[in-house]
C-alpha positions in Angstrom: 0.0 0.0 0.0 1.3 3.5 -0.8 2.1 5.9 2.1 -0.3 8.4 3.6 1.8 11.1 1.9 1.5 9.5 -1.5 -2.2 9.1 -1.2 -2.8 12.7 -0.2 -0.3 15.5 -0.9 0.4 14.8 -4.6 -3.3 14.0 -5.3 -4.5 17.2 -3.7 -1.8 19.3 -5.5 -2.8 17.7 -8.9 -6.5 18.5 -8.4 -5.9 22.0 -7.1 -4.0 22.6 -10.3 -6.9 21.2 -12.3 -9.4 23.4 -10.5 -7.1 26.4 -11.2 -7.1 25.5 -14.9 -10.9 25.1 -14.8 -11.2 28.6 -13.3 -9.0 30.0 -16.0 -11.2 28.4 -18.6 -14.3 29.9 -16.8 -12.9 33.4 -16.8 -12.1 33.1 -20.6 -15.6 31.8 -21.3 -17.2 34.5 -19.1 -15.3 37.3 -20.8 -16.1 35.9 -24.3 -19.8 35.7 -23.5 -20.2 38.9 -21.4 -21.0 37.0 -18.2 -20.5 38.8 -15.0 -17.8 37.2 -12.8 -19.7 38.1 -9.6 -22.8 36.2 -10.8 -20.7 33.1 -11.5 -18.8 33.3 -8.2 -22.0 33.6 -6.1 -24.1 31.1 -8.1 -25.7 28.2 -6.1 -27.1 25.1 -7.7 -29.9 25.1 -5.0 -30.8 27.7 -2.4 -29.5 25.6 0.4 -26.2 24.9 -1.3 -23.0 27.1 -1.1 -21.7 29.2 -4.0 -18.7 28.6 -6.3 -16.2 30.6 -4.2 -17.1 28.5 -1.1 -16.5 25.3 -3.0 -12.9 26.4 -3.8 -12.3 27.6 -0.2 -13.5 24.2 1.0 -11.1 22.3 -1.2 -8.4 24.5 0.2 -9.5 24.0 3.8 -9.8 20.3 3.4 -6.2 20.0 2.1 -4.8 22.5 4.7 -6.6 20.8 7.6 -5.3 17.4 6.5 -1.8 18.8 7.0 -2.8 20.2 10.4 -4.8 17.4 11.8 -2.9 14.4 10.5 0.6 15.6 9.7 0.8 18.0 12.7 1.8 21.0 10.6 1.0 24.4 12.3 -2.3 25.9 11.2 -2.1 28.7 8.7 -5.2 30.8 9.0 -6.9 31.6 5.7 -9.8 34.1 5.8 -12.3 32.4 3.5 -13.2 35.9 2.1 -12.2 35.5 -1.6 -14.7 37.1 -3.9 -12.9 37.3 -7.3 -11.3 34.8 -9.6 -7.8 36.3 -9.0 -8.3 36.0 -5.2 -9.4 32.3 -5.6 -6.4 31.6 -7.8 -4.2 33.2 -5.1 -5.9 30.9 -2.5 -5.2 27.9 -4.6 -1.6 28.9 -5.1 -1.2 29.4 -1.3 -2.7 26.0 -0.6 -0.4 24.3 -3.1 2.5 26.0 -1.3 1.4 24.7 2.0 1.1 21.2 0.6 4.5 21.4 -1.1 6.1 22.4 2.2 5.3 18.9 3.5 8.5 16.8 3.5 7.7 13.1 3.7 11.2 12.3 4.8 10.6 14.2 8.1 7.4 12.4 9.0 6.8 9.0 10.6 4.1 8.2 8.0 3.3 4.7 9.5 2.7 6.2 12.9 0.6 9.1 11.5 -1.5 6.7 9.5 -2.3 4.7 12.6 -2.7 7.6 15.1 -6.2 8.8 16.2 -7.3 12.1 14.7 -9.6 14.6 16.3 -11.4 17.0 14.0 -12.4 20.1 16.0 -14.8 22.4 14.3 -16.3 25.7 15.6 -19.8 25.0 14.1 -20.2 21.2 14.2 -18.3 20.1 17.2 -15.5 17.6 17.6 -15.3 14.3 15.7 -12.9 11.4 16.2 -11.3 9.3 13.5 -9.6 6.1 14.6 -6.6 6.8 12.4 -5.0 9.2 10.0 -5.6 6.7 7.2 -9.4 6.7 8.0 -9.4 10.5 8.2 -7.8 10.7 4.8 -9.7 7.9 3.0 -13.2 8.4 4.6 -13.2 12.2 5.0 -10.5 14.3 3.5 -10.4 12.8 0.0 -14.2 12.4 -0.4 -14.8 15.9 1.0 -12.1 17.5 -1.2 -13.7 15.9 -4.3 -17.3 16.7 -3.2 -16.4 20.4 -3.3 -14.5 20.1 -6.5 -17.4 18.2 -8.1 -19.8 20.9 -6.8 -17.7 23.6 -8.3 -17.5 21.7 -11.6 -21.3 21.2 -11.6 -22.0 24.8 -10.9 -19.8 25.8 -13.9 -21.3 23.2 -16.2 -24.8 24.3 -15.2 -23.9 27.9 -16.2 -22.7 26.7 -19.6 -18.9 26.7 -19.2 -17.6 24.2 -21.8 -16.0 21.7 -19.4 -15.6 18.0 -19.8 -14.3 15.1 -17.8 -10.8 15.6 -19.0 -10.8 19.1 -17.5 -11.5 17.5 -14.1 -9.2 14.6 -14.7 -6.4 16.6 -16.4 -3.1 14.8 -16.0 -4.6 11.5 -14.9 -4.4 9.6 -18.2 -1.2 9.0 -20.0 -1.8 7.8 -23.5 0.4 5.0 -24.7 -0.6 4.8 -28.4 
C-alpha cells in the first residue's frame, strides 16, 4: 500500500492545479460571453447549497486541515473571504505552497497513518477518526472531491464548456 503522503499531498496538488485551470477556462468563457464574474462566483445550484467561491475555499481548507490534523503542521489561517477569480487563484496557489512544504522524509508516516485524529470544528463540534488513514480515505479525499465536483457542476450548469478531461487533467497517460 502506498504511504499516507503518496495518497494525499500529490493527489491534492494535482486536483488543485486542475481546478485552477478550470477557473482560467471559466474566466475566458465568461469574458467571451459577457457573463459577470460576480454572478458566477456567487451562483448556487440550489438555495440551500453554497456558491462557487465557497467550494474552492472548502477544497483548500480540506487540504490544509489534513496537514494540520494528520501531519501535525501548524495551522495557517486563511480568511475564506475570496470574492474574485484572482483571489481564488491566489488561494489555490497558497494552498499548493502549504502542501508542497510537507516533506515526507521528516514524517513518521506509518505512525501518523495509525494515530487517532480529532477534528475540532467551531460550528459542528469535535469528531474522532480512529486513524490518520481513516481521516484521509473516509473524510479528506471524499470531501475534497465533493467540493471540486460541486464547483464543476455549478460551472457546467452555467454553460462553461467543461468535460471530464478538465476535471481529470493529467490522470491519463496515452500509450498509443
